[in-house]
N, C-alpha and C positions, 0 to 999 in steps of 0.2 A: 686833936689827937693825931699823932703821926702814924703813917702806915708802916706795918712791919716790913723789914728788909727780908728778902728771900734770895736764894740762889738755886739754880737748876744744875743738877749734876747726875752722872751715871749712878745707878743703884749699886749698892754693895751687898754682900751676903748678910751683913748686919741689919740691913734695911728690910729684909723679907717680912718679919712680923708686922712692921708698920705698914708695908705695902698690902699685906693680906688683910689687915684691919681696914684699910681704905677700900679694898675690893668688897668687903662686907658692907661698908657704908654706901658704896656705889650701888650694890644690889638692893639695899634698902631704899635708896633714892629712886631707883627704877622700878620699885615694887616687885622685885624678882628674888627676894631673899630665899624663897623656897626652892629656888633653882641652884643655889650654891651647894655643891657636893664635894668640892675640892678642899684642900688644906694647905697650910703654909709649908709643910715638908715637901709636897709635890711641886709647889710653886718654886721653892728654893732649888730643887733638882732641875727644873726646867729652865731656870735662870742661870744657875751656877754649877750644875752637875757635869758629868762626864760628856754629855751630848746636849748642850744648851740649845733650845729652840726658840727662845724669846729673849728680849732685852727690855730694860726699863730705865727710865730716868725719873728722878724725884725732885720735888720742890721742897726746899728745906728753909725753915726760919730758925732764928737763934732762940734758945740754945738747942741745936740738933733735933728739931722737931719736924717731922715730915708731914706736910699738909696737903700734898698732891702728888700725883704720879701719872705717868704715861707708860703703857706696856705695849710693845710692838714687835713685829717680826718681819722677815724679808718675804716679799711677794714677788711675783714675776708677771710681766706682760708679754704675751706672745706677739701682740701687735707692735709693741715697741722693741721687742727682743732685748729687754732690759729689766733688771731687778727694780723693786720698789719697796717702800715701807707700807705695811698695813698696820694702822693704829687700832689695836684691839680695845683698849680702854684708856680714857682720859678722865681724871676725877680730881677735883679740888674741894676740900671741906667747905661747907657753905659759909662759914664765918671768914673765910679767906678769899672768897670770890670778889671780883670787881676791882682788884688791885693789880691785875696784869699777870697773875700766875698762869692761868690757862693759856693766854697768848704766848707767854714765855716758853711753856712746855711745847706748844705747837711750833713755834719758831725754832726751838732747839731741834726738833725732829726734822723740820725742813732743812736745817743746816746739815744734819747728819745725812739726809738723802742726797743733797747736793755734793757734799764732800766725798761720798762714796760713788758718785757718778750714776745714781739711780734716776729713773725717768718718771717716777710716779710716787705720790704720797696719798693714800686713801684711807677712809674710815666710814663707818656707818653711824647713823643717828636715828633714834626712835622718832617716829612721826609725830608723837604728842609732845616731844621735848622742844617746845617753842623757844625757850631761852638759849638752848644749845644751837638750834638751827639759826637763830638770829646772830649769835656769836660767830658761827662758822661762815655765814654769809658776809658778815662785816670784815672778816679777815681774808676774804677773796675765794673761799671754797665754793665750788659749784655743787649744788644738791641735784643729783641725777634723778629725774622724775620717772624714767622708764625702766629702772633697774630694781629688782627685788632680790632679797637674800633667800637662798634655798638652804635648808638645814635638815639633816637626818641625824637623830641621836637615839640613844637607849635601845629599846626593843626594836624600833624601826630600823636602826642601823644594823643590828644583829640579823634581822630578817633579810635586809637587802644584801648582806654579805653572804648569805646562804646560797 
């Protein structure tokens, strides 16, 4: 059986419903579905609205079926005094894993970072996600053992803001 051909391309506004569907599939995979409170309309505004704050690329197979995505935004390193890319989410449907789509998405983001003159490309991975950790290590990513993510949301965020 031949592997499906795919292409990586920038997301368009028409892709938003498919991307949001993949966001829901990612949340299910990470056992975090109960934490999804957003919607495709807000995602569309953040990607393509008046003040976009995120970007996305998609993996597409024929005929025009999106099977993976990477959502990212610009970060900044004070140590490098240069911008970078922060990869918020990378996801490929399970039936399309193992054929190079994830690597192609990551490679495309690295190309974007280099073409823009950025100094860094970073992301986080859940500590239990051994397949992802192994994949990231294989492509040359360094898993930083001494760093932890800090997060304030919801009521705690409102309280901190007071």
